[in-house]
C-alpha positions in Angstrom: -21.1 20.2 5.6 -18.7 17.9 4.7 -14.9 17.4 5.7 -12.6 15.1 5.4 -9.7 13.3 7.5 -6.6 11.4 6.5 -3.3 9.5 7.2 -0.8 7.6 6.3 1.5 4.8 7.7 4.0 2.2 6.2 3.6 -1.2 7.3 5.7 -3.6 6.8 4.2 -6.2 4.1 4.2 -6.4 0.4 1.8 -4.1 -1.2 -0.6 -7.2 -2.6 -0.8 -7.9 1.1 -1.9 -5.1 2.3 -4.2 -4.7 -0.7 -5.5 -8.2 0.2 -6.2 -7.8 3.7 -8.4 -4.5 3.3 -10.1 -5.4 0.4 -12.2 -7.9 2.6 -13.8 -5.0 4.7 -14.9 -8.0 7.1 -10.9 -7.4 9.1 -12.4 -4.2 9.5 -13.5 -5.6 13.3 -9.5 -6.5 13.5 -8.3 -2.5 13.6 -11.8 -0.6 14.1 -13.4 -1.1 17.6 -16.6 0.6 16.4 -17.5 -2.4 14.0 -19.5 -4.6 16.1 -20.2 -7.2 13.1 -20.2 -6.7 9.5 -20.8 -9.2 6.3 -20.3 -9.4 2.8 -22.4 -9.7 -0.2 -22.2 -11.3 -2.6 -20.0 -13.9 -1.2 -16.9 -14.3 -3.9 -13.7 -11.8 -4.4 -14.3 -8.4 -3.6 -15.0 -6.1 -6.8 -16.2 -3.1 -7.5 -20.3 -3.3 -6.2 -19.6 -5.5 -3.0 -21.6 -4.7 -0.5 -20.5 -4.2 3.2 -23.1 -4.4 5.6 -22.2 -3.6 9.8 -23.1 -2.4 12.7 -21.3 -0.3 14.3 -21.4 2.2 17.6 -19.7 5.9 17.5 -20.9 7.7 20.5 -23.0 5.5 22.3 -25.8 5.1 19.2 -25.3 1.6 17.2 -26.5 1.6 13.8 -26.1 0.2 11.2 -24.1 1.1 7.7 -23.6 -0.3 4.1 -20.4 0.6 2.7 -20.3 -0.1 -1.4 -17.3 -0.5 -3.0 -17.4 1.7 -5.9 -13.6 1.0 -7.6 -11.1 -1.7 -7.2 -7.8 -1.3 -8.7 -5.3 -3.9 -7.3 -2.7 -3.6 -5.8 -3.2 0.5 -5.1 -6.4 1.8 -5.2 -9.5 0.7 -3.2 -12.5 3.4 -2.7 -15.8 3.0 -1.3 -19.0 5.2 -0.6 -21.7 4.5 2.5 -25.6 4.0 0.8 -27.0 3.4 4.1 -28.9 6.9 5.4 -27.5 8.0 8.7 -26.9 11.3 10.3 -22.8 10.9 9.6 -22.2 9.0 6.0 -18.6 8.9 4.3 -19.5 9.8 1.4 -16.3 9.1 -0.2 -13.3 7.1 1.1 -10.3 4.8 0.0 -6.9 3.4 0.7 -4.0 4.7 -1.5 -1.4 1.6 -1.8 2.3 2.0 -3.3 5.0 -0.7 -2.6 9.0 0.7 -0.9 12.1 0.7 -1.7 12.5 -1.8 0.9 9.7 -4.0 0.5 7.2 -2.6 2.7 3.7 -0.8 1.6 2.9 3.5 2.2 -1.1 2.9 3.0 -2.9 6.3 3.2 -6.8 6.2 3.9 -8.6 8.9 4.4 -12.8 9.6 4.6 -14.5 12.2 3.1 -17.7 12.6 5.6 -20.7 14.3 5.3 -23.7 15.2 7.2 -27.4 14.8 6.2 -31.0 17.2 8.1 -29.1 18.0 11.4 -26.9 15.2 11.1 -25.0 18.2 9.7 -24.9 20.1 13.0 -22.8 16.6 14.2 -20.6 16.8 11.5 -18.1 18.9 12.9 -18.1 17.1 16.2 -17.6 13.5 14.2 -14.7 15.1 12.2 -12.6 16.3 15.2 -13.1 13.4 16.4 -12.4 11.4 14.0 -9.4 13.8 12.8 -7.8 13.2 16.5 -7.7 9.9 16.2 -6.3 9.8 12.1 -3.1 8.8 12.8 -3.8 6.4 15.8 -6.7 4.6 13.0 -3.3 4.1 10.4 -1.3 2.6 12.9 -4.8 0.0 14.1 -4.4 -0.4 10.6 -0.5 -1.2 10.3 -1.0 -4.0 13.1 -3.6 -5.3 12.2 -2.1 -6.3 8.6 1.4 -7.5 10.2 -0.5 -9.5 12.7 -2.6 -11.0 10.3 
């Protein structure tokens, strides 16, 4: 089973600032409390092919996640896919950014979750929790970017 959650928020920063913050996945712990630690390979600017390896705690379980940047179009589009083999993975996720007339940024975030093996049974629960938290997640991104 697969399914998607998404949210949109306006951030009081320029589209370039928001994109730079989000393209550096090492900022994820600033808005995602489930990310315990994260590293980037290779070093240097984020590009298609960059991999972020993290330790994540979900529903009391700690797992390793590998997220590969699949597309990067500054300052408007970022896509990723999870390459790790967990029960539920992010088959595709992304950020779409657009400047507003008043100099702010409208951010749309989404993640398409996919279950593997017994994870197919867990996907509806994971999706339900993610959808319930989607607006709060977008708001945490907003607060983190505005505080940076």
